[in-house]
C-alpha positions as CSV (number, residue, x, y, z in Angstrom):
1,X,1.8,20.6,-11.4
2,X,-1.8,20.8,-10.1
3,X,-2.2,23.5,-7.4
4,X,-5.1,22.5,-4.4
5,X,-7.7,24.7,-6.0
6,X,-7.0,22.2,-9.5
7,X,-7.7,19.5,-6.9
8,X,-10.6,21.0,-5.0
9,X,-12.5,22.1,-8.3
10,X,-11.9,18.7,-10.0
11,X,-13.5,16.7,-7.0
12,X,-16.0,18.7,-7.0
13,X,-16.7,18.5,-10.4
14,X,-16.6,14.8,-10.1
15,X,-18.6,15.0,-7.0
16,X,-21.5,16.7,-8.8
17,X,-21.4,14.1,-11.7
18,X,-22.3,11.0,-9.4
19,X,-24.7,12.7,-7.8
20,X,-26.8,13.4,-11.7
21,X,-25.7,9.5,-12.1
22,X,-28.9,7.2,-11.3
23,X,-26.7,4.4,-11.2
24,X,-24.8,5.0,-8.4
25,X,-26.0,4.6,-4.7
26,X,-23.7,6.9,-2.6
27,X,-20.1,8.1,-2.4
28,X,-17.7,9.2,-0.7
29,X,-14.9,11.3,0.5
30,X,-11.9,8.8,1.3
31,X,-7.9,8.8,2.0
32,X,-6.4,11.8,3.7
33,X,-9.1,14.0,3.0
34,X,-12.0,12.5,4.8
35,X,-9.3,12.5,7.6
36,X,-8.2,16.2,7.5
37,X,-4.9,15.2,6.1
38,X,-4.6,17.0,3.1
39,X,-1.9,18.6,1.8
40,X,-0.1,20.0,-1.2
41,X,0.7,16.7,-2.5
42,X,-2.1,14.6,-1.2
43,X,-4.3,13.1,-4.5
44,X,-7.8,12.5,-4.8
45,X,-10.2,9.5,-3.1
46,X,-13.8,8.9,-3.7
47,X,-15.5,5.9,-3.8
48,X,-19.1,4.9,-5.0
49,X,-21.7,2.6,-4.4
50,X,-23.3,0.8,-8.0
51,X,-26.9,0.3,-7.7
52,X,-26.3,-3.0,-9.5
53,X,-22.9,-5.5,-9.5
54,X,-23.8,-5.7,-13.2
55,X,-23.6,-2.5,-14.3
56,X,-19.6,-2.1,-13.0
57,X,-18.3,-2.6,-16.5
58,X,-20.3,0.2,-17.5
59,X,-19.9,2.0,-15.1
60,X,-16.1,1.8,-15.2
61,X,-15.7,2.4,-19.2
62,X,-18.2,5.9,-19.1
63,X,-16.0,7.6,-15.9
64,X,-13.0,6.5,-18.0
65,X,-14.7,8.5,-20.7
66,X,-15.0,11.3,-18.4
67,X,-12.0,11.1,-17.2
68,X,-10.0,11.4,-20.6
69,X,-12.4,13.5,-21.7
70,X,-13.1,16.4,-19.3
71,X,-9.7,16.2,-17.1
72,X,-6.8,15.2,-19.1
73,X,-6.2,11.3,-17.7
74,X,-3.7,10.1,-19.9
75,X,-3.7,7.0,-18.0
76,X,-5.1,4.6,-15.4
77,X,-4.9,1.2,-13.7
78,X,-7.0,-0.8,-11.8
79,X,-6.3,-2.4,-7.8
80,X,-8.8,-5.2,-7.4
81,X,-9.7,-5.9,-3.7
82,X,-12.7,-8.1,-3.4
83,X,-15.7,-7.1,-5.1
84,X,-14.3,-3.4,-5.1
85,X,-12.3,-1.7,-8.4
86,X,-10.2,1.4,-7.4
87,X,-9.7,2.9,-10.7
88,X,-6.7,4.7,-10.5
89,X,-5.7,7.7,-12.9
90,X,-2.7,10.0,-13.9
91,X,-3.8,13.7,-15.4
92,X,-1.6,15.5,-17.5
93,X,-1.1,17.7,-14.1
94,X,0.4,15.1,-12.6
95,X,-2.9,14.8,-10.2
96,X,-3.9,11.2,-9.1
97,X,-7.0,10.2,-8.9
98,X,-8.5,7.2,-7.8
99,X,-12.2,6.4,-8.1
100,X,-13.5,3.2,-6.2
101,X,-16.4,1.6,-7.4
102,X,-18.9,-1.7,-5.3
103,X,-21.7,-2.9,-5.2
104,X,-24.3,-1.1,-3.0
105,X,-24.1,-3.9,-0.3
106,X,-20.5,-4.1,0.0
107,X,-20.4,0.0,-0.3
108,X,-19.8,1.2,2.9
109,X,-16.2,2.3,5.5
110,X,-13.4,-0.5,5.0
111,X,-11.1,2.5,7.2
112,X,-11.7,5.3,9.2
113,X,-11.2,7.5,6.2
114,X,-14.2,6.9,4.5
115,X,-16.7,10.5,4.4
116,X,-19.8,9.8,3.0
117,X,-21.1,13.0,1.2
118,X,-24.8,11.0,-0.5
119,X,-27.0,8.2,-1.1
120,X,-26.5,5.1,1.3
121,X,-23.1,3.1,2.6
122,X,-23.3,-0.3,4.3
123,X,-22.3,-1.0,7.5
124,X,-19.2,-2.5,7.3
125,X,-16.1,-4.1,9.0
126,X,-12.7,-2.2,9.0
127,X,-10.1,-4.2,7.0
128,X,-8.0,-5.1,9.6
129,X,-4.1,-4.6,9.2
130,X,-1.6,-7.1,8.3
131,X,-1.0,-9.9,10.5
132,X,2.4,-10.2,12.5
133,X,2.6,-13.8,11.6
134,X,2.1,-13.1,7.9
135,X,4.5,-10.4,7.9
136,X,7.5,-12.5,9.6
137,X,6.5,-14.9,7.2
138,X,7.0,-13.1,4.0
139,X,10.3,-11.8,5.1
140,X,11.8,-14.9,5.5
141,X,10.1,-15.8,2.1
142,X,12.0,-13.4,0.7
143,X,15.7,-14.2,2.7
144,X,15.5,-17.6,1.5
145,X,15.1,-15.7,-2.3
146,X,18.0,-13.3,-1.5
147,X,20.6,-16.4,-1.0
148,X,19.1,-18.6,-4.2
149,X,20.0,-15.1,-6.6
150,X,23.4,-14.0,-5.0
151,X,24.3,-17.7,-5.2
152,X,23.4,-17.9,-8.9
153,X,24.5,-14.1,-9.2
154,X,21.4,-12.4,-9.9
155,X,22.5,-9.2,-8.3
156,X,19.1,-6.9,-8.9
157,X,17.2,-9.2,-7.9
158,X,19.2,-10.4,-4.9
159,X,19.2,-6.4,-4.2
160,X,14.8,-6.9,-5.1
161,X,15.0,-9.5,-2.3
162,X,16.7,-7.4,0.2
163,X,14.6,-4.5,0.4
164,X,11.5,-6.8,0.0
165,X,12.7,-8.1,3.3
166,X,13.7,-4.7,4.8
167,X,11.0,-3.2,3.9
168,X,8.4,-6.3,5.7
169,X,10.4,-5.8,8.7
170,X,9.4,-2.3,8.9
171,X,6.3,-2.9,8.3
172,X,6.0,-5.6,11.2
173,X,7.8,-2.3,13.1
174,X,4.6,-0.4,12.0
175,X,1.9,-2.9,13.4
176,X,4.0,-2.6,16.7
177,X,4.0,0.7,17.1
178,X,0.2,0.7,15.8
179,X,0.7,2.9,13.2
180,X,-0.3,2.0,9.0
181,X,1.6,-0.7,8.4
182,X,0.9,-1.0,4.4
183,X,2.4,0.6,1.4
184,X,4.8,2.6,4.0
185,X,2.1,4.8,5.0
186,X,3.2,4.6,9.4
187,X,7.1,4.3,8.1
188,X,7.8,7.5,9.1
189,X,6.4,7.7,12.3
190,X,8.4,4.7,13.7
191,X,10.9,5.9,16.6
192,X,14.4,6.4,15.2
193,X,15.7,3.6,17.1
194,X,13.7,1.3,15.1
195,X,14.3,3.3,11.7
196,X,18.3,4.1,12.4
197,X,19.6,0.4,12.4
198,X,17.5,-0.2,9.7
199,X,19.2,2.2,7.1
200,X,21.8,0.3,7.2
201,X,20.3,-2.3,5.2
202,X,19.8,-0.1,2.4
203,X,21.5,-1.7,-0.5
204,X,24.6,0.9,-1.1
205,X,25.5,-0.5,-4.8
206,X,24.7,-3.7,-7.0
207,X,28.1,-6.0,-6.0
208,X,27.7,-8.9,-4.3
209,X,29.2,-7.9,-1.2
210,X,27.6,-5.0,-0.2
211,X,24.7,-6.7,-0.8
212,X,25.3,-9.5,1.4
213,X,26.4,-7.3,3.9
214,X,22.6,-5.4,3.7
215,X,21.0,-8.7,3.9
216,X,22.7,-9.6,7.0
217,X,21.9,-6.7,8.7
218,X,18.2,-7.3,7.3
219,X,18.5,-10.6,8.9
220,X,19.5,-9.6,12.5
221,X,16.6,-6.6,12.2
222,X,14.1,-9.3,11.2
223,X,15.2,-11.4,14.1
224,X,15.3,-8.7,16.8
225,X,11.6,-7.4,15.9
226,X,10.2,-10.9,14.9
227,X,11.2,-11.5,18.7
228,X,9.6,-8.3,20.3
229,X,5.9,-9.5,18.8
230,X,6.3,-13.9,19.0
231,X,9.2,-14.5,20.8
232,X,8.4,-18.1,20.7
233,X,8.0,-18.0,16.8
234,X,11.4,-15.9,17.0
235,X,13.3,-18.5,18.4
236,X,12.7,-21.1,16.3
237,X,13.2,-18.8,13.2
238,X,16.3,-17.5,14.4
239,X,18.9,-20.1,13.4
240,X,17.7,-20.5,10.2
241,X,17.7,-17.0,9.6
242,X,21.1,-16.5,10.4
243,X,22.5,-19.5,8.1
244,X,20.9,-17.8,5.5
245,X,22.9,-14.6,5.5
246,X,25.8,-15.7,6.4
247,X,25.8,-18.6,4.0
248,X,29.2,-17.6,1.9
249,X,30.6,-17.7,4.8
250,X,29.6,-21.6,5.4
């Protein structure tokens, strides 16, 4: 297990190496450390601008070698968002290190959690939170798949889809309460009157009746939460969503 001292040492070494890399136009600390919310379990989040976009593959390769050779990286996975590449490393001591690279013209604060350490950053608009309409749309899409998975006897798939409905309802509540809606980051900040009823939407066993029960709870919560952010849309969807969750009794 890594310690906060391990994390600080590795972050300092990476920033020092980045300053010396002439291909990088700037570097920033991002994530919880940039917001002053770092705790014992926080990972390392760094972002870098690359002087020329065509250099990004070579930069990624070189920095991956550095992470393996000097910091015992076991594996990595890439998350791509527009021109940004987030290379996420798992170290042998269980520390996660996220290194993001973007062309210099697109390197800048995409969220408030951005602290420029060296070089230059572009003035970018912050990425907006997901819209309520899109969250509602994905929720009903997953609800359709709950029904079909149950009808086909695909219980693990049905459980997966029920969980997705529930999670999108929670994300919808996050947007309403003004807390982060992505990746579950704001869910623990929601009031108990929101999370309490949704605890009943947890699937307790991979059984058709139990999944159907959780599905009904999740659907009721979707209708209720949708009505608080878009009354007209919720009214249009309510009867059809109820039919989906009650199909076995129809």
